[in-house]
Wavefront OBJ file of the C-alpha trace (Angstrom):
o trace
v 15.965 -26.178 -7.879
v 18.820 -23.766 -7.309
v 18.881 -20.234 -5.924
v 21.948 -18.198 -5.098
v 20.247 -15.160 -3.532
v 16.876 -16.331 -2.182
v 15.808 -12.912 -0.902
v 12.380 -11.333 -0.592
v 11.120 -11.735 -4.156
v 12.287 -15.333 -4.598
v 11.096 -16.354 -1.138
v 7.693 -14.861 -1.874
v 7.623 -16.773 -5.157
v 8.338 -20.048 -3.325
v 5.705 -19.275 -0.718
v 2.979 -18.314 -3.159
v 3.591 -20.755 -6.002
v 4.645 -23.987 -4.323
v 1.954 -23.860 -1.653
v -0.690 -24.405 -4.333
v -2.590 -27.715 -4.591
v -1.381 -28.232 -8.176
v 2.030 -29.155 -6.716
v 0.723 -31.790 -4.271
v 2.365 -34.596 -6.252
v 5.632 -32.764 -6.849
v 8.848 -33.190 -4.903
v 11.478 -30.445 -4.890
v 15.045 -30.306 -3.644
v 16.325 -26.744 -3.355
v 20.042 -25.934 -3.309
v 20.423 -22.477 -1.761
v 22.071 -20.608 1.134
v 19.997 -21.571 4.153
v 19.948 -18.368 6.161
v 16.571 -19.122 7.699
v 15.186 -20.264 4.342
v 14.235 -23.775 5.459
v 12.412 -22.382 8.515
v 10.563 -19.903 6.300
v 9.479 -22.627 3.870
v 8.443 -24.920 6.718
v 6.180 -22.167 8.046
v 4.323 -21.580 4.801
v 4.527 -24.765 2.720
v 3.132 -28.261 3.267
v 5.566 -30.613 4.986
v 7.999 -32.207 2.570
v 7.100 -30.026 -0.409
v 10.614 -28.514 -0.644
v 13.753 -30.010 0.910
v 16.553 -27.470 1.322
v 20.194 -28.417 0.824
v 22.429 -25.688 2.212
v 24.718 -24.275 -0.463
v 28.434 -24.006 0.184
v 30.038 -20.665 1.033
v 31.681 -20.139 -2.369
v 30.483 -20.075 -5.978
v 32.782 -22.991 -6.833
v 31.238 -25.119 -4.076
v 27.750 -24.067 -5.192
v 28.524 -25.212 -8.743
v 29.998 -28.501 -7.517
v 26.896 -29.234 -5.463
v 24.630 -28.294 -8.372
v 26.510 -30.597 -10.731
v 26.420 -33.570 -8.348
v 22.678 -33.133 -7.811
v 21.955 -32.652 -11.521
v 23.719 -35.902 -12.397
v 21.545 -37.942 -10.032
v 18.801 -39.982 -11.705
v 16.306 -38.799 -9.039
v 15.671 -35.516 -10.850
v 14.040 -34.991 -14.226
v 14.305 -31.204 -14.293
v 16.597 -28.516 -12.910
v 14.915 -25.180 -12.208
v 17.167 -22.239 -11.311
v 15.882 -19.024 -9.750
v 17.587 -15.740 -10.609
v 20.180 -14.781 -13.205
v 23.270 -15.627 -11.143
v 21.955 -19.038 -10.134
v 20.830 -19.626 -13.720
v 24.211 -18.918 -15.300
v 26.187 -20.863 -12.683
v 23.778 -23.798 -12.816
v 23.985 -23.931 -16.610
v 27.796 -24.030 -16.406
v 27.698 -26.666 -13.679
v 25.312 -28.906 -15.627
v 27.457 -29.159 -18.766
v 27.163 -32.716 -20.025
v 24.727 -33.787 -17.290
v 21.931 -34.295 -19.820
v 19.220 -32.652 -17.740
v 16.567 -30.179 -18.800
v 17.181 -26.691 -17.408
v 14.546 -24.041 -16.773
v 15.463 -20.635 -15.321
v 13.033 -18.196 -13.751
v 14.082 -14.571 -14.251
v 13.126 -12.649 -11.123
v 14.423 -9.287 -12.331
v 14.826 -7.189 -15.474
v 17.818 -5.584 -17.168
v 18.996 -1.983 -17.490
v 21.611 -0.454 -19.796
v 24.078 0.541 -17.011
v 24.569 -3.136 -16.151
v 26.459 -3.729 -19.398
v 28.573 -0.607 -19.790
v 32.328 -0.823 -20.254
v 34.509 -3.829 -20.964
v 33.380 -5.776 -17.900
v 29.753 -5.068 -18.734
v 30.156 -6.309 -22.305
v 31.942 -9.414 -21.067
v 29.138 -10.038 -18.564
v 26.565 -9.662 -21.333
v 28.398 -12.114 -23.583
v 28.631 -14.713 -20.813
v 24.978 -14.367 -19.834
v 23.745 -14.598 -23.400
v 25.833 -17.724 -24.012
v 24.340 -19.361 -20.922
v 20.789 -18.259 -21.739
v 21.001 -19.674 -25.269
v 21.846 -23.115 -23.930
v 18.949 -23.254 -21.464
v 15.896 -25.252 -22.442
v 13.501 -22.529 -21.315
v 13.424 -19.210 -19.467
v 10.378 -18.214 -17.451
v 9.618 -14.544 -16.795
v 7.020 -13.267 -14.326
v 5.436 -10.751 -16.736
v 5.225 -10.356 -20.508
v 6.996 -7.028 -19.947
v 9.953 -8.854 -18.415
v 9.919 -11.319 -21.315
v 10.180 -8.473 -23.836
v 12.949 -6.900 -21.739
v 15.036 -10.093 -21.773
v 14.607 -10.615 -25.516
v 15.525 -6.977 -26.163
v 18.761 -7.229 -24.169
v 19.681 -10.701 -25.447
v 18.637 -10.921 -29.110
v 20.608 -14.147 -29.482
v 18.040 -15.938 -27.315
v 15.285 -17.595 -29.345
v 11.995 -15.870 -28.429
v 10.159 -19.200 -28.243
v 12.560 -20.163 -25.437
v 11.187 -17.409 -23.210
v 7.816 -17.977 -21.547
v 6.020 -15.086 -19.868
v 3.590 -16.041 -17.081
v 2.051 -13.135 -15.208
v 2.700 -13.803 -11.524
v 0.020 -13.575 -8.835
v -0.702 -13.201 -5.127
v -3.056 -14.599 -2.501
v -5.856 -12.318 -3.635
v -8.458 -13.727 -1.233
v -6.234 -12.762 1.710
v -5.957 -9.163 0.493
v -9.659 -8.959 -0.389
v -10.783 -10.167 3.037
v -8.294 -8.306 5.267
v -9.556 -5.891 7.910
v -8.106 -2.344 7.940
v -5.505 -1.508 10.564
v -6.255 1.761 12.461
v -2.968 3.310 11.358
v -4.015 6.942 11.749
v -5.149 6.289 15.283
v -1.906 4.505 16.160
v 0.094 7.412 14.713
v -1.971 10.012 16.537
v -3.310 11.515 13.297
v -6.791 12.878 12.781
v -8.918 11.222 10.128
v -8.762 14.410 8.036
v -5.006 14.085 7.466
v -4.286 12.090 4.278
v -2.100 9.028 4.841
v 0.016 7.650 2.003
v 1.568 4.192 2.233
v 5.032 3.324 0.916
v 5.716 -0.413 1.127
v 8.940 -0.710 -0.849
v 12.517 -1.190 0.225
v 14.714 1.851 0.741
v 16.678 1.657 -2.478
v 16.796 3.713 -5.649
v 14.758 1.220 -7.634
v 11.688 1.729 -5.449
v 11.647 5.523 -5.783
v 11.247 6.537 -2.138
v 12.945 9.909 -2.635
v 10.422 10.748 -5.350
v 7.721 10.549 -2.678
v 9.827 12.803 -0.464
v 10.125 15.341 -3.278
v 6.385 15.103 -3.988
v 5.487 15.765 -0.337
v 7.940 18.663 -0.252
v 6.216 20.244 -3.273
v 2.788 19.789 -1.719
v 3.969 21.372 1.528
v 6.023 24.228 0.013
v 3.336 25.199 -2.499
v 0.540 24.785 0.076
v -1.437 22.587 -2.318
v -3.503 21.001 0.468
v -4.855 22.349 3.743
v -3.347 19.373 5.561
v 0.043 18.118 4.392
v -0.171 14.351 3.763
v 1.733 12.006 6.025
v 3.542 8.910 4.751
v 3.701 5.557 6.539
v 6.722 3.546 5.384
v 6.840 -0.222 5.771
v 10.057 -0.881 3.875
v 13.200 -2.522 5.153
v 16.899 -2.720 4.374
v 18.670 -0.623 1.798
v 19.287 2.999 2.750
v 16.618 3.527 5.382
v 18.971 5.486 7.677
v 20.244 7.667 4.851
v 16.740 8.293 3.530
v 15.419 9.317 6.933
v 18.446 11.579 7.404
v 17.522 13.119 4.037
v 14.011 13.772 5.357
v 15.418 15.555 8.362
v 17.598 17.768 6.154
v 14.481 18.838 4.240
v 12.458 19.456 7.385
v 10.012 16.692 6.478
v 10.717 14.148 9.178
v 7.489 14.879 11.053
v 5.450 13.818 8.007
v 7.053 10.365 7.656
v 6.557 7.418 9.981
v 8.618 4.244 9.807
v 6.308 1.430 10.851
v 7.350 -1.906 12.386
v 7.253 -4.898 10.107
v 3.719 -6.202 9.932
v 2.224 -9.677 9.716
v -1.016 -8.091 8.517
v -0.104 -6.711 5.113
v -3.729 -6.648 3.967
v -4.725 -4.595 7.012
v -1.795 -2.217 6.515
v -2.746 -1.625 2.889
v -6.347 -0.942 3.871
v -5.200 1.373 6.661
v -3.807 4.015 4.283
v -5.726 6.330 1.983
v -3.538 5.704 -1.068
v -0.522 3.561 -1.888
v 2.415 5.163 -3.723
v 4.625 2.941 -5.882
v 6.957 5.180 -7.943
v 9.311 2.354 -8.960
v 11.995 2.800 -11.599
v 11.673 -0.828 -12.697
v 10.027 -4.056 -11.558
v 10.028 -7.622 -12.821
v 6.430 -7.817 -11.601
v 4.595 -5.283 -9.438
v 3.378 -7.642 -6.712
v 2.563 -4.774 -4.356
v 0.270 -3.311 -6.998
v -1.513 -6.658 -7.319
v -1.960 -6.748 -3.549
v -3.310 -3.190 -3.383
v -5.719 -3.763 -6.268
v -6.952 -7.023 -4.719
v -7.463 -5.123 -1.450
v -9.472 -2.444 -3.278
v -7.060 0.314 -2.195
v -6.230 3.342 -4.394
v -2.705 3.186 -5.793
v -0.544 5.562 -7.826
v 2.307 3.890 -9.680
v 4.923 4.644 -12.268
v 4.742 3.452 -15.859
v 7.963 1.444 -15.509
v 8.623 -1.975 -17.005
v 6.903 -4.746 -15.037
v 4.559 -2.423 -13.144
v 2.646 -0.928 -16.060
v 1.499 -4.416 -17.100
v -0.137 -4.884 -13.697
v -1.711 -1.416 -13.588
v -2.970 -1.394 -17.182
v -6.751 -1.804 -17.280
v -7.162 -0.831 -13.621
v -8.297 2.562 -12.218
v -4.712 3.289 -11.114
v -2.989 6.430 -12.339
v 0.430 5.892 -13.888
v 3.079 8.613 -13.771
v 6.306 8.871 -15.793
v 9.304 7.179 -14.219
v 11.332 9.567 -12.068
v 8.875 12.483 -12.317
v 8.226 13.859 -8.813
v 5.982 16.657 -10.104
v 3.684 14.185 -11.863
v 3.656 12.016 -8.747
v 2.646 14.973 -6.590
v -0.154 15.885 -9.018
v -1.449 12.307 -9.098
v -1.419 12.031 -5.307
v -3.272 15.344 -5.064
v -5.946 14.077 -7.450
v -6.383 10.925 -5.387
v -6.636 12.831 -2.085
v -8.977 15.514 -3.433
v -11.338 12.868 -4.827
v -10.798 10.175 -2.239
v -14.345 8.838 -1.912
v -14.830 8.667 -5.662
v -11.463 6.985 -6.154
v -12.136 4.466 -3.387
v -15.377 3.548 -5.132
v -13.516 3.073 -8.418
v -10.942 0.741 -6.885
v -13.524 -1.199 -4.922
v -15.503 -1.578 -8.120
v -12.420 -3.075 -9.776
v -11.578 -5.298 -6.815
v -13.439 -8.436 -7.931
v -11.724 -8.291 -11.323
v -8.332 -7.856 -9.645
v -8.986 -10.822 -7.344
v -9.631 -13.051 -10.341
v -6.936 -11.568 -12.590
v -4.077 -11.869 -10.086
v -5.093 -15.077 -8.272
v -2.024 -17.212 -7.556
v -3.543 -20.516 -8.697
v -3.385 -19.329 -12.333
v 0.425 -18.883 -12.567
v 0.936 -22.005 -10.428
v -1.037 -24.090 -12.920
v 0.811 -22.485 -15.823
v 4.197 -23.297 -14.250
v 3.155 -26.895 -13.579
v 2.116 -27.155 -17.242
v 5.483 -25.761 -18.272
v 7.235 -28.430 -16.187
v 5.231 -31.081 -18.008
v 5.966 -29.549 -21.421
v 9.659 -29.726 -20.602
v 9.366 -33.459 -20.211
v 9.495 -34.156 -16.473
v 7.854 -37.427 -15.457
v 7.902 -37.308 -11.672
v 4.179 -36.810 -11.238
l 1 2 3 4 5 6 7 8 9 10 11 12 13 14 15 16 17 18 19 20 21 22 23 24 25 26 27 28 29 30 31 32 33 34 35 36 37 38 39 40 41 42 43 44 45 46 47 48 49 50 51 52 53 54 55 56 57 58 59 60 61 62 63 64 65 66 67 68 69 70 71 72 73 74 75 76 77 78 79 80 81 82 83 84 85 86 87 88 89 90 91 92 93 94 95 96 97 98 99 100 101 102 103 104 105 106 107 108 109 110 111 112 113 114 115 116 117 118 119 120 121 122 123 124 125 126 127 128 129 130 131 132 133 134 135 136 137 138 139 140 141 142 143 144 145 146 147 148 149 150 151 152 153 154 155 156 157 158 159 160 161 162 163 164 165 166 167 168 169 170 171 172 173 174 175 176 177 178 179 180 181 182 183 184 185 186 187 188 189 190 191 192 193 194 195 196 197 198 199 200 201 202 203 204 205 206 207 208 209 210 211 212 213 214 215 216 217 218 219 220 221 222 223 224 225 226 227 228 229 230 231 232 233 234 235 236 237 238 239 240 241 242 243 244 245 246 247 248 249 250 251 252 253 254 255 256 257 258 259 260 261 262 263 264 265 266 267 268 269 270 271 272 273 274 275 276 277 278 279 280 281 282 283 284 285 286 287 288 289 290 291 292 293 294 295 296 297 298 299 300 301 302 303 304 305 306 307 308 309 310 311 312 313 314 315 316 317 318 319 320 321 322 323 324 325 326 327 328 329 330 331 332 333 334 335 336 337 338 339 340 341 342 343 344 345 346 347 348 349 350 351 352 353 354 355 356 357 358 359 360 361 362 363 364 365 366 367 368 369 370
């Protein structure tokens, strides 16, 4: 396997998927930058499941390493993770005679391909994608997105497998007493934001929604927001809160090792994303039986469809405020609805399903190492 940017989403994929019993007889070598990655995998995966080879510091060295590994007879299949790793791995493997599968961990947007450089990037990516043996997407929504942006790719090449999470963990978690730890009374609504502080995740839409609720006095008690995100523009976003006079309503929480308890410690989860490859947080909240309001963006709507969750138009702070108000004003009823859906969510999003489907895909692509 290759990965050029094994960040949160790809690491979570490795942790969830390759820990499953269906991969007991598989052996993986992963070429990737090893900035704590091998320690992370050792913590969560069975010993020996994935061996990490540290990638060189440049793209040229990465491609050279990928080519040397691909030419070895030890490996029947090369599986790249992410668009950059996929394109570079495909170039590196030219003439190596190995089957290449890429997992797409993101989706595409029009601004990525504007201008001459954007068109050139699109041409290069499409050329690489067309030569791959298969492309795996983590939702059907993401599959449709890739085919829409790259019509030269044969649709049968692209396999959508809805991702999953450790649903039993989220079902069985015990609520954290977040209101108590924040010094809030039980009557004050607490909204949870678990995304990173970047435009994609829509944090400032929550800020605007809370501002509307406060300014228009739509609730007796202004809701508070517990944020669990990391990275991105956290300093800038909290400075923005201070400018609006909203800082007292937002609480940046320390990173938690009890995600299930954190989810169950808030009254409602807000997920106003602008796009997602797959809304894992929504799966986790639904498996935990926690009310969630999400946007109708690509990759998230597929997860929320069929659940009790309200979906609001992408980028619409007014609609988000209205949906949050509805949840808070009918909290007991909405909790009952989500808890009633919980058992279905636990089955629907269980991680063993996509793990089995990926193992089947490996076999269909002709690997013989198991």
